[in-house]
N, CA, C and O atoms as CSV, one atom per row, in Angstrom:
chain,resi,resn,atom,element,x,y,z
A,1,MET,N,N,79.659,102.500,89.808
A,1,MET,CA,C,80.191,102.242,88.310
A,1,MET,C,C,78.905,102.158,87.533
A,1,MET,O,O,78.125,101.225,87.723
A,2,LYS,N,N,78.700,102.990,86.774
A,2,LYS,CA,C,76.873,103.133,85.644
A,2,LYS,C,C,77.862,103.047,84.400
A,2,LYS,O,O,79.022,103.349,84.120
A,3,VAL,N,N,76.561,102.364,83.718
A,3,VAL,CA,C,77.212,101.573,82.092
A,3,VAL,C,C,77.172,102.412,81.046
A,3,VAL,O,O,75.975,102.588,80.816
A,4,ASN,N,N,77.856,103.064,80.243
A,4,ASN,CA,C,78.305,104.493,80.183
A,4,ASN,C,C,77.663,104.322,78.754
A,4,ASN,O,O,78.055,103.489,77.936
A,5,GLN,N,N,76.703,105.145,78.567
A,5,GLN,CA,C,75.186,105.036,76.484
A,5,GLN,C,C,76.700,104.953,75.450
A,5,GLN,O,O,77.336,103.916,75.263
A,6,VAL,N,N,77.019,106.216,74.914
A,6,VAL,CA,C,78.129,105.457,73.926
A,6,VAL,C,C,78.870,104.555,74.402
A,6,VAL,O,O,78.413,103.450,74.113
A,7,LYS,N,N,79.838,104.498,75.021
A,7,LYS,CA,C,80.238,103.080,75.309
A,7,LYS,C,C,79.598,102.458,74.638
A,7,LYS,O,O,79.805,102.321,73.432
A,8,LEU,N,N,78.124,101.634,75.655
A,8,LEU,CA,C,78.072,100.137,74.963
A,8,LEU,C,C,76.875,101.020,73.417
A,8,LEU,O,O,75.682,101.189,73.671
A,9,LYS,N,N,77.150,101.232,72.725
A,9,LYS,CA,C,76.452,101.955,71.852
A,9,LYS,C,C,77.196,101.679,70.193
A,9,LYS,O,O,76.851,101.728,69.013
A,10,ALA,N,N,78.435,101.366,71.030
A,10,ALA,CA,C,79.737,102.147,70.299
A,10,ALA,C,C,80.379,100.206,70.320
A,10,ALA,O,O,81.275,99.868,69.547
A,11,VAL,N,N,79.763,99.239,71.260
A,11,VAL,CA,C,80.439,98.292,71.195
A,11,VAL,C,C,79.118,97.529,70.799
A,11,VAL,O,O,79.497,96.405,70.469
A,12,THR,N,N,77.759,97.600,70.675
A,12,THR,CA,C,76.485,97.296,69.937
A,12,THR,C,C,76.557,97.113,68.740
A,12,THR,O,O,75.976,96.268,68.059
A,13,ARG,N,N,77.599,98.254,68.305
A,13,ARG,CA,C,77.884,98.151,66.627
A,13,ARG,C,C,78.966,97.061,66.634
A,13,ARG,O,O,78.748,95.956,66.137
A,14,ARG,N,N,80.279,97.428,67.275
A,14,ARG,CA,C,81.372,95.873,67.258
A,14,ARG,C,C,80.566,95.026,66.912
A,14,ARG,O,O,80.504,94.599,65.759
A,15,ILE,N,N,79.310,94.395,68.514
A,15,ILE,CA,C,79.203,93.102,67.583
A,15,ILE,C,C,78.307,93.079,66.589
A,15,ILE,O,O,78.024,92.200,65.776
A,16,ALA,N,N,77.860,94.262,66.779
A,16,ALA,CA,C,76.664,93.490,64.963
A,16,ALA,C,C,77.865,93.879,63.181
A,16,ALA,O,O,77.463,93.791,62.020
A,17,ALA,N,N,78.740,94.125,63.471
A,17,ALA,CA,C,79.795,93.339,62.554
A,17,ALA,C,C,79.887,93.091,62.753
A,17,ALA,O,O,78.967,92.275,62.699
A,18,ASP,N,N,80.789,92.666,63.527
A,18,ASP,CA,C,81.334,90.674,63.784
A,18,ASP,C,C,80.384,89.967,63.657
A,18,ASP,O,O,80.683,89.144,62.792
A,19,LEU,N,N,79.029,89.731,64.141
A,19,LEU,CA,C,78.719,89.012,63.590
A,19,LEU,C,C,77.965,88.469,62.338
A,19,LEU,O,O,77.320,87.459,62.055
A,20,MET,N,N,78.315,89.508,61.783
A,20,MET,CA,C,78.865,89.750,59.734
A,20,MET,C,C,79.588,88.282,59.131
A,20,MET,O,O,79.394,87.413,58.280
A,21,LYS,N,N,80.533,88.661,60.186
A,21,LYS,CA,C,82.317,88.534,59.725
A,21,LYS,C,C,82.354,87.227,59.760
A,21,LYS,O,O,81.786,86.877,60.794
A,22,ALA,N,N,82.871,85.981,58.940
A,22,ALA,CA,C,83.517,84.509,59.617
A,22,ALA,C,C,84.495,84.721,60.530
A,22,ALA,O,O,85.437,85.512,60.589
A,23,GLY,N,N,83.916,83.502,61.520
A,23,GLY,CA,C,84.786,83.083,63.164
A,23,GLY,C,C,84.075,83.524,64.140
A,23,GLY,O,O,82.892,83.863,64.122
A,24,PRO,N,N,84.624,83.518,64.777
A,24,PRO,CA,C,84.481,83.169,66.387
A,24,PRO,C,C,83.706,84.346,66.815
A,24,PRO,O,O,84.688,84.752,67.436
A,25,LEU,N,N,82.820,85.264,67.044
A,25,LEU,CA,C,82.774,86.009,68.164
A,25,LEU,C,C,83.832,87.248,68.905
A,25,LEU,O,O,84.065,86.790,70.024
A,26,GLU,N,N,84.491,88.469,68.783
A,26,GLU,CA,C,85.425,88.815,69.390
A,26,GLU,C,C,85.261,89.470,71.301
A,26,GLU,O,O,86.213,89.738,72.035
A,27,LEU,N,N,83.532,89.582,71.713
A,27,LEU,CA,C,83.499,90.165,71.942
A,27,LEU,C,C,82.031,89.749,72.985
A,27,LEU,O,O,80.842,89.984,72.771
A,28,PRO,N,N,82.757,88.994,74.245
A,28,PRO,CA,C,81.128,87.784,74.810
A,28,PRO,C,C,79.956,88.270,74.672
A,28,PRO,O,O,79.637,89.397,75.051
A,29,VAL,N,N,79.165,87.412,74.082
A,29,VAL,CA,C,77.607,88.496,74.485
A,29,VAL,C,C,77.068,88.170,75.602
A,29,VAL,O,O,76.470,88.958,76.333
A,30,MET,N,N,77.355,86.206,75.954
A,30,MET,CA,C,76.601,85.511,77.149
A,30,MET,C,C,77.460,85.553,78.405
A,30,MET,O,O,78.284,86.360,77.974
A,31,VAL,N,N,77.719,85.387,79.165
A,31,VAL,CA,C,77.641,84.495,80.772
A,31,VAL,C,C,78.469,83.702,81.335
A,31,VAL,O,O,78.315,82.755,80.564
A,32,GLY,N,N,78.898,83.500,81.753
A,32,GLY,CA,C,78.237,81.831,82.278
A,32,GLY,C,C,78.600,82.007,84.247
A,32,GLY,O,O,78.647,83.171,84.646
A,33,LEU,N,N,78.760,81.209,85.001
A,33,LEU,CA,C,78.779,81.425,86.659
A,33,LEU,C,C,80.482,81.163,86.378
A,33,LEU,O,O,80.823,80.175,87.028
A,34,LYS,N,N,81.584,81.728,85.643
A,34,LYS,CA,C,83.206,81.344,85.304
A,34,LYS,C,C,83.368,82.393,85.288
A,34,LYS,O,O,84.169,82.929,86.054
A,35,GLU,N,N,82.295,83.388,83.949
A,35,GLU,CA,C,82.979,84.412,84.174
A,35,GLU,C,C,82.663,85.904,85.056
A,35,GLU,O,O,83.114,87.042,85.181
A,36,LEU,N,N,81.327,84.833,85.658
A,36,LEU,CA,C,81.026,85.239,86.485
A,36,LEU,C,C,82.397,86.196,87.538
A,36,LEU,O,O,82.788,87.311,87.882
A,37,VAL,N,N,82.658,84.637,87.650
A,37,VAL,CA,C,83.879,85.042,88.994
A,37,VAL,C,C,85.431,85.657,88.256
A,37,VAL,O,O,86.503,85.764,88.852
A,38,ARG,N,N,85.213,85.930,87.108
A,38,ARG,CA,C,86.497,87.329,86.861
A,38,ARG,C,C,86.088,88.136,86.029
A,38,ARG,O,O,86.686,88.422,84.991
A,39,MET,N,N,84.444,88.838,86.589
A,39,MET,CA,C,84.285,90.280,86.072
A,39,MET,C,C,83.798,90.738,87.622
A,39,MET,O,O,83.124,91.709,87.963
A,40,PHE,N,N,84.436,89.598,88.474
A,40,PHE,CA,C,83.484,90.238,90.008
A,40,PHE,C,C,84.852,90.306,90.811
A,40,PHE,O,O,85.124,91.187,91.626
A,41,GLY,N,N,85.961,88.870,90.335
A,41,GLY,CA,C,86.988,88.848,90.848
A,41,GLY,C,C,86.101,88.195,92.219
A,41,GLY,O,O,85.553,89.156,92.760
A,42,VAL,N,N,85.861,87.253,92.761
A,42,VAL,CA,C,85.007,86.626,94.018
A,42,VAL,C,C,86.323,84.853,93.732
A,42,VAL,O,O,87.442,84.652,93.260
A,43,LYS,N,N,84.961,83.838,94.526
A,43,LYS,CA,C,85.518,83.247,94.702
A,43,LYS,C,C,85.521,82.088,93.582
A,43,LYS,O,O,86.335,82.573,92.796
A,44,ASP,N,N,85.241,81.221,93.181
A,44,ASP,CA,C,85.172,80.136,92.230
A,44,ASP,C,C,83.578,79.764,92.209
A,44,ASP,O,O,82.803,79.564,91.274
A,45,ASN,N,N,83.385,79.752,93.867
A,45,ASN,CA,C,82.373,78.886,94.630
A,45,ASN,C,C,81.278,80.349,93.839
A,45,ASN,O,O,80.627,80.129,92.817
A,46,THR,N,N,81.272,81.481,94.401
A,46,THR,CA,C,80.557,82.093,94.817
A,46,THR,C,C,79.512,82.354,93.567
A,46,THR,O,O,78.530,82.044,94.240
A,47,PRO,N,N,79.170,82.548,92.799
A,47,PRO,CA,C,78.988,82.862,91.817
A,47,PRO,C,C,77.154,81.630,91.625
A,47,PRO,O,O,75.975,81.853,91.349
A,48,TYR,N,N,78.004,80.403,91.985
A,48,TYR,CA,C,77.185,79.888,92.070
A,48,TYR,C,C,76.032,79.550,93.666
A,48,TYR,O,O,74.975,78.946,93.848
A,49,GLN,N,N,76.823,80.198,94.380
A,49,GLN,CA,C,76.374,80.308,95.590
A,49,GLN,C,C,75.014,81.616,94.778
A,49,GLN,O,O,73.999,81.171,94.241
A,50,TRP,N,N,75.146,82.339,94.816
A,50,TRP,CA,C,74.828,83.217,94.429
A,50,TRP,C,C,73.329,83.503,93.519
A,50,TRP,O,O,72.396,84.296,93.391
A,51,ARG,N,N,74.030,81.902,92.897
A,51,ARG,CA,C,72.471,80.822,91.852
A,51,ARG,C,C,72.095,80.760,93.121
A,51,ARG,O,O,71.503,81.779,93.477
A,52,SER,N,N,72.218,79.931,93.954
A,52,SER,CA,C,71.389,79.335,94.981
A,52,SER,C,C,70.541,79.727,95.677
A,52,SER,O,O,69.465,79.143,95.806
A,53,LYS,N,N,70.892,80.923,96.335
A,53,LYS,CA,C,70.328,81.788,97.443
A,53,LYS,C,C,69.036,82.788,95.987
A,53,LYS,O,O,68.088,83.518,96.274
A,54,GLY,N,N,69.359,82.544,95.049
A,54,GLY,CA,C,68.836,83.325,94.495
A,54,GLY,C,C,69.184,85.144,93.914
A,54,GLY,O,O,68.375,86.066,93.815
A,55,GLN,N,N,69.914,85.141,93.769
A,55,GLN,CA,C,70.395,86.869,93.998
A,55,GLN,C,C,71.303,86.947,93.406
A,55,GLN,O,O,72.241,87.586,93.882
A,56,LEU,N,N,71.472,86.109,91.636
A,56,LEU,CA,C,71.069,86.339,90.130
A,56,LEU,C,C,69.852,86.261,89.760
A,56,LEU,O,O,68.789,85.759,90.126
A,57,PRO,N,N,70.515,87.234,88.485
A,57,PRO,CA,C,69.071,87.584,88.467
A,57,PRO,C,C,68.515,86.524,87.199
A,57,PRO,O,O,69.180,87.001,86.279
A,58,LYS,N,N,67.721,85.392,86.563
A,58,LYS,CA,C,67.111,84.910,86.154
A,58,LYS,C,C,67.888,84.786,84.984
A,58,LYS,O,O,67.968,85.723,84.189
A,59,GLU,N,N,68.431,83.779,84.817
A,59,GLU,CA,C,69.212,83.377,83.341
A,59,GLU,C,C,68.220,83.788,81.611
A,59,GLU,O,O,67.040,83.674,81.279
A,60,ASP,N,N,69.579,84.320,80.850
A,60,ASP,CA,C,68.833,84.763,80.004
A,60,ASP,C,C,68.443,83.292,78.985
A,60,ASP,O,O,67.488,83.200,78.215
A,61,GLY,N,N,69.333,82.396,79.222
A,61,GLY,CA,C,69.219,81.044,78.054
A,61,GLY,C,C,69.971,79.689,79.027
A,61,GLY,O,O,69.995,79.434,80.231
A,62,GLU,N,N,70.437,79.143,78.012
A,62,GLU,CA,C,71.545,78.054,78.777
A,62,GLU,C,C,71.941,77.408,77.829
A,62,GLU,O,O,71.473,76.877,76.822
A,63,VAL,N,N,73.175,77.577,78.463
A,63,VAL,CA,C,73.686,76.078,76.771
A,63,VAL,C,C,75.076,75.264,77.444
A,63,VAL,O,O,76.092,75.723,77.965
A,64,SER,N,N,74.675,73.986,77.208
A,64,SER,CA,C,75.114,72.560,78.156
A,64,SER,C,C,74.467,72.767,79.804
A,64,SER,O,O,74.945,72.373,80.867
A,65,ASN,N,N,73.761,73.200,79.653
A,65,ASN,CA,C,72.555,72.709,81.685
A,65,ASN,C,C,73.666,73.577,81.828
A,65,ASN,O,O,74.527,73.066,82.545
A,66,ASN,N,N,74.130,75.357,81.160
A,66,ASN,CA,C,74.899,75.809,82.237
A,66,ASN,C,C,74.197,76.761,82.431
A,66,ASN,O,O,73.846,76.997,81.275
A,67,PRO,N,N,73.614,77.665,83.177
A,67,PRO,CA,C,72.610,78.957,83.039
A,67,PRO,C,C,73.909,80.232,82.261
A,67,PRO,O,O,75.103,80.339,82.544
A,68,GLN,N,N,73.116,81.003,81.285
A,68,GLN,CA,C,73.457,81.928,81.052
A,68,GLN,C,C,73.390,83.384,80.481
A,68,GLN,O,O,72.577,83.618,79.587
A,69,TRP,N,N,73.985,84.101,80.826
A,69,TRP,CA,C,73.186,85.437,81.407
A,69,TRP,C,C,73.716,86.382,80.012
A,69,TRP,O,O,74.630,85.943,79.314
A,70,LYS,N,N,72.879,88.042,79.612
A,70,LYS,CA,C,73.223,88.458,78.639
A,70,LYS,C,C,74.460,89.168,79.717
A,70,LYS,O,O,74.295,89.285,80.931
A,71,LEU,N,N,75.465,89.515,79.112
A,71,LEU,CA,C,76.507,91.010,79.395
A,71,LEU,C,C,75.454,91.502,79.620
A,71,LEU,O,O,74.816,90.820,80.421
A,72,THR,N,N,74.627,92.941,79.084
A,72,THR,CA,C,73.475,93.706,79.645
A,72,THR,C,C,72.922,93.544,80.556
A,72,THR,O,O,72.914,94.484,81.352
A,73,THR,N,N,72.313,92.514,80.852
A,73,THR,CA,C,71.455,91.762,82.137
A,73,THR,C,C,72.527,91.946,83.449
A,73,THR,O,O,72.013,92.254,84.525
A,74,ILE,N,N,74.168,91.746,83.380
A,74,ILE,CA,C,75.101,91.611,84.296
A,74,ILE,C,C,75.401,93.038,85.123
A,74,ILE,O,O,75.259,93.509,86.252
A,75,TYR,N,N,75.903,93.404,83.820
A,75,TYR,CA,C,75.697,94.856,84.165
A,75,TYR,C,C,74.531,95.866,84.933
A,75,TYR,O,O,74.989,97.003,85.049
A,76,ALA,N,N,73.444,95.761,85.363
A,76,ALA,CA,C,71.848,95.853,85.221
A,76,ALA,C,C,72.052,95.391,86.707
A,76,ALA,O,O,71.658,96.083,87.646
A,77,TRP,N,N,72.699,94.163,86.875
A,77,TRP,CA,C,72.643,93.420,88.141
A,77,TRP,C,C,73.511,93.907,89.037
A,77,TRP,O,O,73.239,93.979,90.235
A,78,ALA,N,N,75.341,94.520,88.203
A,78,ALA,CA,C,75.846,94.990,88.666
A,78,ALA,C,C,75.276,96.211,89.857
A,78,ALA,O,O,75.431,96.308,91.075
A,79,GLU,N,N,74.614,96.982,88.915
A,79,GLU,CA,C,74.616,98.334,89.065
A,79,GLU,C,C,73.059,98.297,90.281
A,79,GLU,O,O,73.396,98.701,91.394
A,80,ASP,N,N,71.984,98.013,90.222
A,80,ASP,CA,C,71.209,97.342,90.741
A,80,ASP,C,C,71.472,97.433,92.574
A,80,ASP,O,O,70.981,97.947,93.579
A,81,THR,N,N,72.744,96.429,92.084
A,81,THR,CA,C,73.019,95.993,93.775
A,81,THR,C,C,74.260,95.955,94.205
A,81,THR,O,O,74.816,95.008,94.760
A,82,ASN,N,N,74.759,97.145,93.907
A,82,ASN,CA,C,76.152,97.680,93.959
A,82,ASN,C,C,76.886,97.128,94.187
A,82,ASN,O,O,77.575,97.250,95.200
A,83,ARG,N,N,77.083,95.835,92.823
A,83,ARG,CA,C,78.291,95.030,92.998
A,83,ARG,C,C,79.624,95.841,91.994
A,83,ARG,O,O,79.397,96.319,90.883
A,84,LYS,N,N,80.693,95.852,92.518
A,84,LYS,CA,C,81.990,96.056,91.734
A,84,LYS,C,C,82.844,95.406,90.478
A,84,LYS,O,O,83.606,94.440,90.447
A,85,ILE,N,N,82.599,95.921,89.907
A,85,ILE,CA,C,82.881,94.786,88.510
A,85,ILE,C,C,84.163,95.398,88.275
A,85,ILE,O,O,84.484,96.585,88.221
A,86,VAL,N,N,84.814,94.360,88.149
A,86,VAL,CA,C,86.857,94.296,88.451
A,86,VAL,C,C,87.353,94.288,86.590
A,86,VAL,O,O,88.291,94.743,85.935
A,87,TRP,N,N,85.720,93.248,86.218
A,87,TRP,CA,C,86.948,92.790,84.692
A,87,TRP,C,C,85.987,93.449,83.705
A,87,TRP,O,O,85.256,94.246,84.292
A,88,ASP,N,N,85.854,93.404,82.949
A,88,ASP,CA,C,84.793,94.811,81.849
A,88,ASP,C,C,84.213,94.134,80.515
A,88,ASP,O,O,83.556,94.863,79.772
A,89,PRO,N,N,84.371,93.042,80.226
A,89,PRO,CA,C,84.718,92.823,79.269
A,89,PRO,C,C,83.901,93.515,78.130
A,89,PRO,O,O,84.397,93.165,77.059
A,90,TRP,N,N,82.902,94.314,77.951
A,90,TRP,CA,C,83.110,95.159,76.600
A,90,TRP,C,C,83.464,96.700,77.226
A,90,TRP,O,O,82.953,97.607,76.568
A,91,ASP,N,N,84.543,97.272,78.812
A,91,ASP,CA,C,84.538,98.378,78.708
A,91,ASP,C,C,83.384,99.016,78.531
A,91,ASP,O,O,82.844,99.659,77.632
A,92,VAL,N,N,83.227,98.796,79.233
A,92,VAL,CA,C,81.448,100.453,78.632
A,92,VAL,C,C,80.643,101.348,80.474
A,92,VAL,O,O,79.819,102.252,80.613
A,93,LEU,N,N,81.581,100.329,81.726
A,93,LEU,CA,C,81.823,101.157,82.827
A,93,LEU,C,C,82.142,102.593,83.006
A,93,LEU,O,O,83.372,102.640,82.985
A,94,ASP,N,N,81.584,104.013,83.202
A,94,ASP,CA,C,82.309,104.913,84.326
A,94,ASP,C,C,82.298,104.721,85.800
A,94,ASP,O,O,81.392,104.213,86.461
A,95,GLU,N,N,83.485,105.221,86.245
A,95,GLU,CA,C,83.407,105.218,87.454
A,95,GLU,C,C,82.811,105.749,87.837
A,95,GLU,O,O,82.345,106.546,87.023
A,96,ASP,N,N,82.085,105.931,89.659
A,96,ASP,CA,C,81.326,106.548,90.038
A,96,ASP,C,C,82.231,108.390,90.606
A,96,ASP,O,O,83.457,108.477,90.658
A,97,ALA,N,N,81.512,109.318,90.868
A,97,ALA,CA,C,82.518,110.821,91.322
A,97,ALA,C,C,83.811,109.754,92.379
A,97,ALA,O,O,85.013,109.507,92.469
A,98,ASP,N,N,82.294,109.392,93.070
A,98,ASP,CA,C,82.393,109.481,94.392
A,98,ASP,C,C,84.191,108.549,94.686
A,98,ASP,O,O,85.066,108.888,95.484
A,99,GLU,N,N,84.206,107.032,93.441
A,99,GLU,CA,C,85.580,107.011,93.666
A,99,GLU,C,C,86.256,106.772,92.623
A,99,GLU,O,O,86.737,105.692,92.283
A,100,ALA,N,N,86.332,108.220,91.856
A,100,ALA,CA,C,87.354,108.916,91.082
A,100,ALA,C,C,88.055,110.083,92.404
A,100,ALA,O,O,89.024,109.843,93.123
A,101,ALA,N,N,87.391,111.063,92.399
A,101,ALA,CA,C,87.566,111.208,94.117
A,101,ALA,C,C,88.739,111.184,94.512
A,101,ALA,O,O,88.988,111.279,95.713
């Protein structure tokens, strides 16, 4: 799967508009280990194992001592490691041609 740049730019515009209004964000900008479970459809402990084995990219930040990654970091990591995302929070992925066939 590849990130569709047109869809990603549209999401970026939505996030920018969302940041300008009061209330919570509609789309996650950062994800933690629990969100990775949902994104990749893996067991609860798998992202923790990926992290302890140094397989995940360096976290982009931390919230309450929990690692957080920019969603774009995780998209790039999934693409680089050929991991399939089963839940695409921003809906910016295109299926590969061989998957669609």
